[in-house]
C-alpha positions, 0 to 999 in steps of 0.5 A: 121844658117850660116848668124848668125854664120858669123856675130858672127865671124865677130863681134868677129874678128872686136873686136879683131882688135879694141882691138889690135889697142887700145893696140898698140897705148896705148903702143906706146903713153904711154911713150911719154905722161908720160916722164916729163923730155923730155916734160920739156926739150922741153919747156912745160908750165905747167900752164898760170897764168893771170893778173901778178900772183902771183904764188908759185914755188920752195918756191918763189912767183912771181908776175909780176907787169909790163912788158914795152918796152924802147928804152934805160935805164937810171941810177939814174943820168939820164946817159944812161946805156950802153947795148949790144943792136943791131940795130932794137932791143927793151929793155923789162923791166919786173918788178917783186915782189919776195917773198922767203918763208920757205924752200929756202936757202938764202945765204948772203941774196940772192938766185938764181932766173931768169925769161925768156921772152917768146913770142907766137911763142915759142922764149925765151930771157934771162935777162941781167944785167944792171950796175947802174939800180935803181932796182936790176936785181937779187935775189942776189944783195948785195945792196938789201938783201932778207928776208924770207916771205918779198916781194922784187922787182927786174927787168929783162931786155931783149933785143928783136927784135922790131918785136917780141914785139907785140907777147910777152906773158909774163915771165916764171919762173920754177923749174927744181926740180919739172919739173914745168914751169909757164908762168906769163902774164901781 
């Protein structure tokens, strides 16, 4: 009887310790796992969309048509477009098809949109405008107005170090209200 009683008591103590440990871990990690705003701020990607997409986020459909590297860009007359490009850098041109859907506010035929270039190391680059480029570089270009449910093409231009080019994974589109961030790979 003594051995059976000790075994029962030992089993009960171990079970209690395991239950307390599991409860402690749950309480400690719950706020980390459930904090969408903090995870969004840290750069979490919600979904990877392969082969250029499309993906709809915030009533806008995005499709990555191509992502190419250039040493310089030229305008429609063949003249070099002046850009702030440091030595050892490359111009990455992302051509995207953007379709605004019902629910987005088109002010004067445009809306706010941008895509961020990302590499596999977590580095990101913001797009830059290029005066004189053949495609609009924003969704609010007066010369290229958007219409609901009609696709339009935009160019996103990035200046990146040459060493980062082999590590580029695609462009990131996001919606702050929904706390969603999608990586579109070429």
